[in-house]
PDB file with SEQRES, HELIX, SHEET and CRYST1 records, atoms N, CA, C and O in Angstrom:
SEQRES   1 A   69  MET THR GLU THR LEU VAL ILE ALA LEU LEU VAL PHE LEU          
SEQRES   2 A   69  GLY THR VAL ILE ALA ALA LEU VAL ALA GLY GLY VAL THR          
SEQRES   3 A   69  LEU ALA VAL GLN LEU THR ARG TRP LYS ALA ASP ASN HIS          
SEQRES   4 A   69  LEU LEU TRP LEU HIS ASN ARG GLN LEU ILE ASP HIS ILE          
SEQRES   5 A   69  TYR ARG GLY ASN PRO PRO PRO PRO PRO PRO PRO PRO PRO          
SEQRES   6 A   69  GLY LEU PHE ASP                                              
HELIX    1 AA1 THR A    2  TYR A   53  1                                  52    
CRYST1    1.000    1.000    1.000  90.00  90.00  90.00 P 1           1          
ATOM      1  N   MET A   1     -17.397   1.067  30.510  1.00  0.00           N  
ATOM      2  CA  MET A   1     -18.294   0.473  29.468  1.00  0.00           C  
ATOM      3  C   MET A   1     -18.471   1.535  28.315  1.00  0.00           C  
ATOM      4  O   MET A   1     -18.375   1.214  27.130  1.00  0.00           O  
ATOM      5  N   THR A   2     -18.731   2.802  28.731  1.00  0.00           N  
ATOM      6  CA  THR A   2     -18.878   3.840  27.778  1.00  0.00           C  
ATOM      7  C   THR A   2     -17.678   4.080  26.916  1.00  0.00           C  
ATOM      8  O   THR A   2     -17.838   4.332  25.721  1.00  0.00           O  
ATOM      9  N   GLU A   3     -16.440   4.016  27.469  1.00  0.00           N  
ATOM     10  CA  GLU A   3     -15.268   4.231  26.736  1.00  0.00           C  
ATOM     11  C   GLU A   3     -15.045   3.145  25.725  1.00  0.00           C  
ATOM     12  O   GLU A   3     -14.651   3.398  24.586  1.00  0.00           O  
ATOM     13  N   THR A   4     -15.310   1.891  26.170  1.00  0.00           N  
ATOM     14  CA  THR A   4     -15.259   0.748  25.227  1.00  0.00           C  
ATOM     15  C   THR A   4     -16.149   0.964  24.064  1.00  0.00           C  
ATOM     16  O   THR A   4     -15.741   0.779  22.917  1.00  0.00           O  
ATOM     17  N   LEU A   5     -17.397   1.364  24.339  1.00  0.00           N  
ATOM     18  CA  LEU A   5     -18.380   1.530  23.292  1.00  0.00           C  
ATOM     19  C   LEU A   5     -17.939   2.572  22.333  1.00  0.00           C  
ATOM     20  O   LEU A   5     -18.082   2.351  21.131  1.00  0.00           O  
ATOM     21  N   VAL A   6     -17.392   3.737  22.762  1.00  0.00           N  
ATOM     22  CA  VAL A   6     -16.935   4.836  22.005  1.00  0.00           C  
ATOM     23  C   VAL A   6     -15.832   4.305  21.080  1.00  0.00           C  
ATOM     24  O   VAL A   6     -15.915   4.519  19.871  1.00  0.00           O  
ATOM     25  N   ILE A   7     -14.771   3.598  21.617  1.00  0.00           N  
ATOM     26  CA  ILE A   7     -13.738   3.042  20.931  1.00  0.00           C  
ATOM     27  C   ILE A   7     -14.140   2.188  19.755  1.00  0.00           C  
ATOM     28  O   ILE A   7     -13.670   2.337  18.626  1.00  0.00           O  
ATOM     29  N   ALA A   8     -15.095   1.225  20.111  1.00  0.00           N  
ATOM     30  CA  ALA A   8     -15.626   0.257  19.155  1.00  0.00           C  
ATOM     31  C   ALA A   8     -16.280   1.071  17.991  1.00  0.00           C  
ATOM     32  O   ALA A   8     -16.074   0.779  16.813  1.00  0.00           O  
ATOM     33  N   LEU A   9     -17.082   2.114  18.386  1.00  0.00           N  
ATOM     34  CA  LEU A   9     -17.805   2.904  17.356  1.00  0.00           C  
ATOM     35  C   LEU A   9     -16.778   3.602  16.505  1.00  0.00           C  
ATOM     36  O   LEU A   9     -16.910   3.599  15.281  1.00  0.00           O  
ATOM     37  N   LEU A  10     -15.785   4.187  17.075  1.00  0.00           N  
ATOM     38  CA  LEU A  10     -14.847   4.871  16.249  1.00  0.00           C  
ATOM     39  C   LEU A  10     -14.077   4.002  15.300  1.00  0.00           C  
ATOM     40  O   LEU A  10     -13.829   4.393  14.159  1.00  0.00           O  
ATOM     41  N   VAL A  11     -13.696   2.839  15.744  1.00  0.00           N  
ATOM     42  CA  VAL A  11     -13.017   1.807  14.998  1.00  0.00           C  
ATOM     43  C   VAL A  11     -14.064   1.322  13.829  1.00  0.00           C  
ATOM     44  O   VAL A  11     -13.635   1.057  12.706  1.00  0.00           O  
ATOM     45  N   PHE A  12     -15.268   1.233  14.106  1.00  0.00           N  
ATOM     46  CA  PHE A  12     -16.147   0.781  13.023  1.00  0.00           C  
ATOM     47  C   PHE A  12     -16.331   1.927  12.025  1.00  0.00           C  
ATOM     48  O   PHE A  12     -16.337   1.671  10.821  1.00  0.00           O  
ATOM     49  N   LEU A  13     -16.466   3.055  12.428  1.00  0.00           N  
ATOM     50  CA  LEU A  13     -16.620   4.269  11.478  1.00  0.00           C  
ATOM     51  C   LEU A  13     -15.344   4.442  10.747  1.00  0.00           C  
ATOM     52  O   LEU A  13     -15.390   4.717   9.548  1.00  0.00           O  
ATOM     53  N   GLY A  14     -14.246   4.309  11.337  1.00  0.00           N  
ATOM     54  CA  GLY A  14     -12.907   4.415  10.586  1.00  0.00           C  
ATOM     55  C   GLY A  14     -12.827   3.292   9.443  1.00  0.00           C  
ATOM     56  O   GLY A  14     -12.415   3.519   8.306  1.00  0.00           O  
ATOM     57  N   THR A  15     -13.241   2.158   9.865  1.00  0.00           N  
ATOM     58  CA  THR A  15     -13.241   1.049   8.851  1.00  0.00           C  
ATOM     59  C   THR A  15     -14.197   1.319   7.675  1.00  0.00           C  
ATOM     60  O   THR A  15     -13.818   1.073   6.529  1.00  0.00           O  
ATOM     61  N   VAL A  16     -15.414   1.812   7.915  1.00  0.00           N  
ATOM     62  CA  VAL A  16     -16.346   2.114   6.918  1.00  0.00           C  
ATOM     63  C   VAL A  16     -15.817   3.273   5.992  1.00  0.00           C  
ATOM     64  O   VAL A  16     -15.926   3.218   4.767  1.00  0.00           O  
ATOM     65  N   ILE A  17     -15.256   4.292   6.640  1.00  0.00           N  
ATOM     66  CA  ILE A  17     -14.721   5.439   5.861  1.00  0.00           C  
ATOM     67  C   ILE A  17     -13.576   4.908   5.011  1.00  0.00           C  
ATOM     68  O   ILE A  17     -13.481   5.252   3.833  1.00  0.00           O  
ATOM     69  N   ALA A  18     -12.736   4.108   5.557  1.00  0.00           N  
ATOM     70  CA  ALA A  18     -11.544   3.603   4.733  1.00  0.00           C  
ATOM     71  C   ALA A  18     -11.993   2.815   3.515  1.00  0.00           C  
ATOM     72  O   ALA A  18     -11.438   2.918   2.421  1.00  0.00           O  
ATOM     73  N   ALA A  19     -13.047   2.009   3.769  1.00  0.00           N  
ATOM     74  CA  ALA A  19     -13.591   1.252   2.658  1.00  0.00           C  
ATOM     75  C   ALA A  19     -14.182   2.076   1.606  1.00  0.00           C  
ATOM     76  O   ALA A  19     -14.019   1.798   0.418  1.00  0.00           O  
ATOM     77  N   LEU A  20     -14.921   3.166   2.035  1.00  0.00           N  
ATOM     78  CA  LEU A  20     -15.517   4.054   1.062  1.00  0.00           C  
ATOM     79  C   LEU A  20     -14.460   4.810   0.219  1.00  0.00           C  
ATOM     80  O   LEU A  20     -14.588   4.984  -0.993  1.00  0.00           O  
ATOM     81  N   VAL A  21     -13.405   5.247   0.952  1.00  0.00           N  
ATOM     82  CA  VAL A  21     -12.338   5.904   0.234  1.00  0.00           C  
ATOM     83  C   VAL A  21     -11.608   4.998  -0.765  1.00  0.00           C  
ATOM     84  O   VAL A  21     -11.268   5.414  -1.873  1.00  0.00           O  
ATOM     85  N   ALA A  22     -11.386   3.794  -0.356  1.00  0.00           N  
ATOM     86  CA  ALA A  22     -10.751   2.800  -1.253  1.00  0.00           C  
ATOM     87  C   ALA A  22     -11.637   2.421  -2.498  1.00  0.00           C  
ATOM     88  O   ALA A  22     -11.173   2.110  -3.595  1.00  0.00           O  
ATOM     89  N   GLY A  23     -12.885   2.484  -2.203  1.00  0.00           N  
ATOM     90  CA  GLY A  23     -13.800   2.195  -3.397  1.00  0.00           C  
ATOM     91  C   GLY A  23     -13.856   3.363  -4.286  1.00  0.00           C  
ATOM     92  O   GLY A  23     -13.960   3.180  -5.499  1.00  0.00           O  
ATOM     93  N   GLY A  24     -13.795   4.601  -3.770  1.00  0.00           N  
ATOM     94  CA  GLY A  24     -13.763   5.799  -4.588  1.00  0.00           C  
ATOM     95  C   GLY A  24     -12.553   5.844  -5.457  1.00  0.00           C  
ATOM     96  O   GLY A  24     -12.685   6.098  -6.654  1.00  0.00           O  
ATOM     97  N   VAL A  25     -11.401   5.616  -4.942  1.00  0.00           N  
ATOM     98  CA  VAL A  25     -10.146   5.515  -5.638  1.00  0.00           C  
ATOM     99  C   VAL A  25     -10.200   4.471  -6.773  1.00  0.00           C  
ATOM    100  O   VAL A  25      -9.799   4.709  -7.912  1.00  0.00           O  
ATOM    101  N   THR A  26     -10.689   3.385  -6.404  1.00  0.00           N  
ATOM    102  CA  THR A  26     -10.714   2.249  -7.407  1.00  0.00           C  
ATOM    103  C   THR A  26     -11.637   2.717  -8.590  1.00  0.00           C  
ATOM    104  O   THR A  26     -11.318   2.563  -9.769  1.00  0.00           O  
ATOM    105  N   LEU A  27     -12.799   3.296  -8.177  1.00  0.00           N  
ATOM    106  CA  LEU A  27     -13.763   3.785  -9.217  1.00  0.00           C  
ATOM    107  C   LEU A  27     -13.114   4.848 -10.122  1.00  0.00           C  
ATOM    108  O   LEU A  27     -13.299   4.859 -11.339  1.00  0.00           O  
ATOM    109  N   ALA A  28     -12.389   5.692  -9.508  1.00  0.00           N  
ATOM    110  CA  ALA A  28     -11.791   6.745 -10.355  1.00  0.00           C  
ATOM    111  C   ALA A  28     -10.751   6.215 -11.287  1.00  0.00           C  
ATOM    112  O   ALA A  28     -10.680   6.673 -12.427  1.00  0.00           O  
ATOM    113  N   VAL A  29      -9.883   5.213 -10.845  1.00  0.00           N  
ATOM    114  CA  VAL A  29      -8.938   4.538 -11.750  1.00  0.00           C  
ATOM    115  C   VAL A  29      -9.597   3.938 -12.816  1.00  0.00           C  
ATOM    116  O   VAL A  29      -9.220   4.149 -13.969  1.00  0.00           O  
ATOM    117  N   GLN A  30     -10.718   3.076 -12.514  1.00  0.00           N  
ATOM    118  CA  GLN A  30     -11.294   2.443 -13.561  1.00  0.00           C  
ATOM    119  C   GLN A  30     -12.073   3.336 -14.660  1.00  0.00           C  
ATOM    120  O   GLN A  30     -12.083   3.062 -15.860  1.00  0.00           O  
ATOM    121  N   LEU A  31     -12.674   4.357 -14.120  1.00  0.00           N  
ATOM    122  CA  LEU A  31     -13.293   5.411 -15.061  1.00  0.00           C  
ATOM    123  C   LEU A  31     -12.289   5.971 -16.060  1.00  0.00           C  
ATOM    124  O   LEU A  31     -12.527   6.131 -17.257  1.00  0.00           O  
ATOM    125  N   THR A  32     -11.101   6.263 -15.425  1.00  0.00           N  
ATOM    126  CA  THR A  32      -9.974   6.791 -16.277  1.00  0.00           C  
ATOM    127  C   THR A  32      -9.562   5.818 -17.348  1.00  0.00           C  
ATOM    128  O   THR A  32      -9.408   6.181 -18.514  1.00  0.00           O  
ATOM    129  N   ARG A  33      -9.391   4.620 -16.956  1.00  0.00           N  
ATOM    130  CA  ARG A  33      -9.016   3.486 -17.928  1.00  0.00           C  
ATOM    131  C   ARG A  33     -10.073   3.299 -18.922  1.00  0.00           C  
ATOM    132  O   ARG A  33      -9.809   3.199 -20.120  1.00  0.00           O  
ATOM    133  N   TRP A  34     -11.298   3.248 -18.442  1.00  0.00           N  
ATOM    134  CA  TRP A  34     -12.412   3.091 -19.424  1.00  0.00           C  
ATOM    135  C   TRP A  34     -12.530   4.184 -20.410  1.00  0.00           C  
ATOM    136  O   TRP A  34     -12.845   3.933 -21.573  1.00  0.00           O  
ATOM    137  N   LYS A  35     -12.288   5.415 -19.990  1.00  0.00           N  
ATOM    138  CA  LYS A  35     -12.309   6.525 -20.901  1.00  0.00           C  
ATOM    139  C   LYS A  35     -11.227   6.476 -21.952  1.00  0.00           C  
ATOM    140  O   LYS A  35     -11.482   6.753 -23.124  1.00  0.00           O  
ATOM    141  N   ALA A  36     -10.017   6.125 -21.547  1.00  0.00           N  
ATOM    142  CA  ALA A  36      -8.936   6.036 -22.479  1.00  0.00           C  
ATOM    143  C   ALA A  36      -9.171   4.802 -23.491  1.00  0.00           C  
ATOM    144  O   ALA A  36      -8.831   4.897 -24.670  1.00  0.00           O  
ATOM    145  N   ASP A  37      -9.718   3.744 -23.015  1.00  0.00           N  
ATOM    146  CA  ASP A  37     -10.053   2.666 -23.943  1.00  0.00           C  
ATOM    147  C   ASP A  37     -11.131   3.024 -24.874  1.00  0.00           C  
ATOM    148  O   ASP A  37     -11.066   2.651 -26.045  1.00  0.00           O  
ATOM    149  N   ASN A  38     -12.174   3.762 -24.414  1.00  0.00           N  
ATOM    150  CA  ASN A  38     -13.275   4.252 -25.253  1.00  0.00           C  
ATOM    151  C   ASN A  38     -12.687   5.113 -26.324  1.00  0.00           C  
ATOM    152  O   ASN A  38     -13.022   4.963 -27.499  1.00  0.00           O  
ATOM    153  N   HIS A  39     -11.842   5.988 -25.955  1.00  0.00           N  
ATOM    154  CA  HIS A  39     -11.142   6.965 -26.992  1.00  0.00           C  
ATOM    155  C   HIS A  39     -10.362   6.135 -28.049  1.00  0.00           C  
ATOM    156  O   HIS A  39     -10.462   6.425 -29.242  1.00  0.00           O  
ATOM    157  N   LEU A  40      -9.617   5.146 -27.641  1.00  0.00           N  
ATOM    158  CA  LEU A  40      -8.888   4.403 -28.583  1.00  0.00           C  
ATOM    159  C   LEU A  40      -9.833   3.581 -29.450  1.00  0.00           C  
ATOM    160  O   LEU A  40      -9.575   3.466 -30.648  1.00  0.00           O  
ATOM    161  N   LEU A  41     -10.872   3.025 -28.942  1.00  0.00           N  
ATOM    162  CA  LEU A  41     -11.808   2.288 -29.803  1.00  0.00           C  
ATOM    163  C   LEU A  41     -12.544   3.249 -30.819  1.00  0.00           C  
ATOM    164  O   LEU A  41     -12.802   2.864 -31.960  1.00  0.00           O  
ATOM    165  N   TRP A  42     -12.869   4.497 -30.374  1.00  0.00           N  
ATOM    166  CA  TRP A  42     -13.432   5.483 -31.280  1.00  0.00           C  
ATOM    167  C   TRP A  42     -12.509   5.835 -32.356  1.00  0.00           C  
ATOM    168  O   TRP A  42     -12.922   5.948 -33.511  1.00  0.00           O  
ATOM    169  N   LEU A  43     -11.210   6.025 -32.028  1.00  0.00           N  
ATOM    170  CA  LEU A  43     -10.208   6.373 -32.988  1.00  0.00           C  
ATOM    171  C   LEU A  43      -9.958   5.258 -33.987  1.00  0.00           C  
ATOM    172  O   LEU A  43      -9.787   5.553 -35.169  1.00  0.00           O  
ATOM    173  N   HIS A  44      -9.929   4.035 -33.597  1.00  0.00           N  
ATOM    174  CA  HIS A  44      -9.846   2.915 -34.558  1.00  0.00           C  
ATOM    175  C   HIS A  44     -11.024   2.788 -35.461  1.00  0.00           C  
ATOM    176  O   HIS A  44     -10.891   2.562 -36.664  1.00  0.00           O  
ATOM    177  N   ASN A  45     -12.225   2.941 -34.854  1.00  0.00           N  
ATOM    178  CA  ASN A  45     -13.450   2.859 -35.674  1.00  0.00           C  
ATOM    179  C   ASN A  45     -13.435   3.932 -36.734  1.00  0.00           C  
ATOM    180  O   ASN A  45     -13.857   3.734 -37.873  1.00  0.00           O  
ATOM    181  N   ARG A  46     -12.892   5.170 -36.280  1.00  0.00           N  
ATOM    182  CA  ARG A  46     -12.922   6.243 -37.229  1.00  0.00           C  
ATOM    183  C   ARG A  46     -11.930   6.038 -38.388  1.00  0.00           C  
ATOM    184  O   ARG A  46     -12.169   6.449 -39.524  1.00  0.00           O  
ATOM    185  N   GLN A  47     -10.803   5.382 -38.046  1.00  0.00           N  
ATOM    186  CA  GLN A  47      -9.867   5.025 -39.062  1.00  0.00           C  
ATOM    187  C   GLN A  47     -10.415   3.962 -40.021  1.00  0.00           C  
ATOM    188  O   GLN A  47     -10.207   4.094 -41.227  1.00  0.00           O  
ATOM    189  N   LEU A  48     -11.081   2.953 -39.565  1.00  0.00           N  
ATOM    190  CA  LEU A  48     -11.764   1.969 -40.354  1.00  0.00           C  
ATOM    191  C   LEU A  48     -12.799   2.524 -41.296  1.00  0.00           C  
ATOM    192  O   LEU A  48     -12.858   2.146 -42.466  1.00  0.00           O  
ATOM    193  N   ILE A  49     -13.655   3.464 -40.762  1.00  0.00           N  
ATOM    194  CA  ILE A  49     -14.645   4.098 -41.570  1.00  0.00           C  
ATOM    195  C   ILE A  49     -14.000   4.897 -42.696  1.00  0.00           C  
ATOM    196  O   ILE A  49     -14.376   4.762 -43.861  1.00  0.00           O  
ATOM    197  N   ASP A  50     -13.044   5.716 -42.346  1.00  0.00           N  
ATOM    198  CA  ASP A  50     -12.323   6.475 -43.374  1.00  0.00           C  
ATOM    199  C   ASP A  50     -11.628   5.614 -44.429  1.00  0.00           C  
ATOM    200  O   ASP A  50     -11.607   5.940 -45.616  1.00  0.00           O  
ATOM    201  N   HIS A  51     -11.053   4.488 -43.947  1.00  0.00           N  
ATOM    202  CA  HIS A  51     -10.415   3.571 -44.992  1.00  0.00           C  
ATOM    203  C   HIS A  51     -11.420   3.008 -45.908  1.00  0.00           C  
ATOM    204  O   HIS A  51     -11.175   2.956 -47.114  1.00  0.00           O  
ATOM    205  N   ILE A  52     -12.630   2.545 -45.380  1.00  0.00           N  
ATOM    206  CA  ILE A  52     -13.662   2.072 -46.369  1.00  0.00           C  
ATOM    207  C   ILE A  52     -14.184   3.126 -47.150  1.00  0.00           C  
ATOM    208  O   ILE A  52     -14.361   2.908 -48.349  1.00  0.00           O  
ATOM    209  N   TYR A  53     -14.467   4.252 -46.667  1.00  0.00           N  
ATOM    210  CA  TYR A  53     -15.097   5.349 -47.393  1.00  0.00           C  
ATOM    211  C   TYR A  53     -14.203   5.831 -48.508  1.00  0.00           C  
ATOM    212  O   TYR A  53     -14.699   6.131 -49.594  1.00  0.00           O  
ATOM    213  N   ARG A  54     -13.020   5.911 -48.306  1.00  0.00           N  
ATOM    214  CA  ARG A  54     -12.021   6.324 -49.428  1.00  0.00           C  
ATOM    215  C   ARG A  54     -11.747   5.263 -50.381  1.00  0.00           C  
ATOM    216  O   ARG A  54     -10.980   5.484 -51.318  1.00  0.00           O  
ATOM    217  N   GLY A  55     -12.352   4.030 -50.217  1.00  0.00           N  
ATOM    218  CA  GLY A  55     -12.118   2.970 -51.201  1.00  0.00           C  
ATOM    219  C   GLY A  55     -10.708   2.377 -51.179  1.00  0.00           C  
ATOM    220  O   GLY A  55     -10.258   1.768 -52.149  1.00  0.00           O  
ATOM    221  N   ASN A  56     -10.050   2.560 -50.096  1.00  0.00           N  
ATOM    222  CA  ASN A  56      -8.662   1.928 -50.026  1.00  0.00           C  
ATOM    223  C   ASN A  56      -8.623   0.466 -49.994  1.00  0.00           C  
ATOM    224  O   ASN A  56      -9.515  -0.134 -49.393  1.00  0.00           O  
ATOM    225  N   PRO A  57      -7.653  -0.185 -50.596  1.00  0.00           N  
ATOM    226  CA  PRO A  57      -7.728  -1.663 -50.686  1.00  0.00           C  
ATOM    227  C   PRO A  57      -7.258  -2.225 -49.382  1.00  0.00           C  
ATOM    228  O   PRO A  57      -6.685  -1.505 -48.564  1.00  0.00           O  
ATOM    229  N   PRO A  58      -7.498  -3.557 -49.158  1.00  0.00           N  
ATOM    230  CA  PRO A  58      -7.040  -4.193 -47.874  1.00  0.00           C  
ATOM    231  C   PRO A  58      -5.523  -4.156 -47.847  1.00  0.00           C  
ATOM    232  O   PRO A  58      -4.915  -4.004 -48.906  1.00  0.00           O  
ATOM    233  N   PRO A  59      -4.905  -4.280 -46.741  1.00  0.00           N  
ATOM    234  CA  PRO A  59      -5.463  -4.558 -45.443  1.00  0.00           C  
ATOM    235  C   PRO A  59      -5.917  -3.268 -44.711  1.00  0.00           C  
ATOM    236  O   PRO A  59      -5.433  -2.186 -45.041  1.00  0.00           O  
ATOM    237  N   PRO A  60      -6.839  -3.363 -43.723  1.00  0.00           N  
ATOM    238  CA  PRO A  60      -7.239  -2.213 -43.032  1.00  0.00           C  
ATOM    239  C   PRO A  60      -6.184  -1.628 -42.150  1.00  0.00           C  
ATOM    240  O   PRO A  60      -5.223  -2.332 -41.839  1.00  0.00           O  
ATOM    241  N   PRO A  61      -6.281  -0.399 -41.724  1.00  0.00           N  
ATOM    242  CA  PRO A  61      -5.234   0.222 -40.923  1.00  0.00           C  
ATOM    243  C   PRO A  61      -5.049  -0.517 -39.564  1.00  0.00           C  
ATOM    244  O   PRO A  61      -6.010  -1.047 -39.006  1.00  0.00           O  
ATOM    245  N   PRO A  62      -3.831  -0.540 -39.061  1.00  0.00           N  
ATOM    246  CA  PRO A  62      -3.717  -1.257 -37.760  1.00  0.00           C  
ATOM    247  C   PRO A  62      -4.340  -0.521 -36.587  1.00  0.00           C  
ATOM    248  O   PRO A  62      -4.494   0.698 -36.665  1.00  0.00           O  
ATOM    249  N   PRO A  63      -4.689  -1.162 -35.559  1.00  0.00           N  
ATOM    250  CA  PRO A  63      -5.289  -0.499 -34.409  1.00  0.00           C  
ATOM    251  C   PRO A  63      -4.237   0.438 -33.777  1.00  0.00           C  
ATOM    252  O   PRO A  63      -3.041   0.298 -34.034  1.00  0.00           O  
ATOM    253  N   PRO A  64      -4.695   1.390 -32.951  1.00  0.00           N  
ATOM    254  CA  PRO A  64      -3.760   2.207 -32.282  1.00  0.00           C  
ATOM    255  C   PRO A  64      -3.063   1.439 -31.172  1.00  0.00           C  
ATOM    256  O   PRO A  64      -3.630   0.513 -30.592  1.00  0.00           O  
ATOM    257  N   PRO A  65      -1.782   1.844 -30.869  1.00  0.00           N  
ATOM    258  CA  PRO A  65      -1.045   1.160 -29.815  1.00  0.00           C  
ATOM    259  C   PRO A  65      -1.758   1.166 -28.529  1.00  0.00           C  
ATOM    260  O   PRO A  65      -2.303   2.189 -28.114  1.00  0.00           O  
ATOM    261  N   GLY A  66      -1.772  -0.006 -27.852  1.00  0.00           N  
ATOM    262  CA  GLY A  66      -2.420  -0.102 -26.478  1.00  0.00           C  
ATOM    263  C   GLY A  66      -3.955  -0.439 -26.592  1.00  0.00           C  
ATOM    264  O   GLY A  66      -4.587  -0.570 -25.543  1.00  0.00           O  
ATOM    265  N   LEU A  67      -4.545  -0.577 -27.716  1.00  0.00           N  
ATOM    266  CA  LEU A  67      -5.954  -0.852 -27.820  1.00  0.00           C  
ATOM    267  C   LEU A  67      -6.294  -2.221 -27.270  1.00  0.00           C  
ATOM    268  O   LEU A  67      -7.165  -2.350 -26.409  1.00  0.00           O  
ATOM    269  N   PHE A  68      -5.595  -3.270 -27.772  1.00  0.00           N  
ATOM    270  CA  PHE A  68      -5.896  -4.636 -27.439  1.00  0.00           C  
ATOM    271  C   PHE A  68      -4.960  -5.255 -26.504  1.00  0.00           C  
ATOM    272  O   PHE A  68      -4.754  -6.469 -26.527  1.00  0.00           O  
ATOM    273  N   ASP A  69      -4.328  -4.386 -25.598  1.00  0.00           N  
ATOM    274  CA  ASP A  69      -3.352  -4.919 -24.592  1.00  0.00           C  
ATOM    275  C   ASP A  69      -4.071  -5.385 -23.381  1.00  0.00           C  
ATOM    276  O   ASP A  69      -3.444  -5.860 -22.434  1.00  0.00           O  
TER     277      ASP A  69                                                      
END                                                                             
């Protein structure tokens, strides 16, 4: 009985740890992607502000590659 309980407990803890690791990896990937998207949005916004400030005629500058993919 004790061995069965220990095995069940180890399996449960292994499952919980695996889920936490998978969640951490997913979070790290999403944060990296969000940071890259935020940088591209900032860059495009800066280009639009500079375009308007300098009084350049339409059309506005195109967005950076990969911004709206």
